[in-house]
C-alpha positions in Angstrom: -151.5 -61.2 -18.1 -153.5 -64.4 -19.2 -155.3 -66.7 -16.9 -153.8 -69.9 -15.9 -155.1 -72.6 -18.0 -155.7 -76.4 -16.9 -155.4 -77.8 -20.4 -152.2 -76.3 -20.7 -151.0 -78.2 -17.7 -151.7 -81.3 -19.5 -149.9 -80.3 -22.8 -146.8 -79.4 -20.5 -146.8 -82.6 -18.9 -147.1 -84.5 -22.2 -144.3 -82.7 -23.6 -142.0 -83.2 -20.6 -142.4 -86.9 -20.9 -141.5 -86.9 -24.6 -138.4 -84.7 -23.9 -137.4 -86.9 -20.9 -137.5 -90.0 -23.3 -135.5 -88.2 -25.8 -132.9 -87.2 -23.1 -132.4 -91.0 -22.3 -131.7 -91.7 -25.8 -128.8 -89.5 -26.8 -130.1 -86.1 -26.3 -129.1 -85.2 -22.8 -129.8 -81.4 -23.3 -133.6 -82.2 -23.6 -133.7 -82.7 -19.9 -133.5 -79.0 -19.5 -136.3 -78.3 -21.6 -138.3 -81.1 -19.9 -137.6 -79.3 -16.4 -139.1 -76.1 -18.1 -142.2 -77.9 -19.2 -142.6 -79.3 -15.9 -142.2 -75.9 -14.3 -144.9 -74.4 -16.8 -147.3 -77.4 -15.9 -147.0 -76.7 -12.2 -147.7 -72.9 -12.6 -150.5 -73.7 -14.8 -152.2 -76.0 -12.2 -151.1 -74.4 -9.1 -154.2 -72.1 -8.6 -156.6 -75.2 -9.1 -155.1 -77.7 -7.2 -152.2 -77.8 -4.9 -152.0 -81.6 -4.6 -151.4 -81.7 -8.5 -149.0 -78.8 -8.2 -147.0 -80.8 -5.6 -146.9 -83.9 -7.6 -145.6 -82.0 -10.6 -143.2 -80.0 -8.3 -141.7 -83.2 -7.1 -141.1 -84.8 -10.4 -139.4 -81.7 -11.5 -137.1 -81.4 -8.7 -136.2 -85.1 -8.9 -135.0 -84.3 -12.5 -133.3 -81.4 -11.3 -131.5 -83.1 -8.5 -131.0 -86.5 -9.7 -131.1 -86.0 -13.7 -133.9 -88.3 -13.9 -137.4 -89.1 -12.3 -139.7 -92.1 -12.4 -141.9 -91.6 -15.4 -144.8 -92.6 -13.5 -144.5 -89.5 -11.3 -145.5 -87.4 -14.4 -148.0 -90.1 -15.6 -149.9 -89.8 -12.3 -149.8 -86.2 -12.4 -151.2 -86.2 -15.7 -154.0 -88.7 -14.8 -154.9 -86.6 -11.9 -155.0 -83.3 -14.1 -157.0 -85.2 -16.5 -159.5 -86.5 -13.8 -159.7 -83.1 -12.6 -160.7 -81.6 -15.9 -163.2 -84.3 -16.2 -165.1 -83.1 -13.1 -165.2 -79.4 -14.1 
């Protein structure tokens, strides 16, 4: 089994952002792909930073329960991961 990767977390967050935008512009099934990427992003960071993990999980739950989330939730998580990586 491979180690979790903080850099992969940023990749999954960025992909989730793109897919959520596509879901708003006529591709509703992309929402489910975004949910998958958010789940992967959370898994990648959980062992490193539980606060960021919680931010990502909350964004994912909002998409699951309400069909949307505030894009700022994901951008804030992405910024937090980026700052975390800069300190490592």
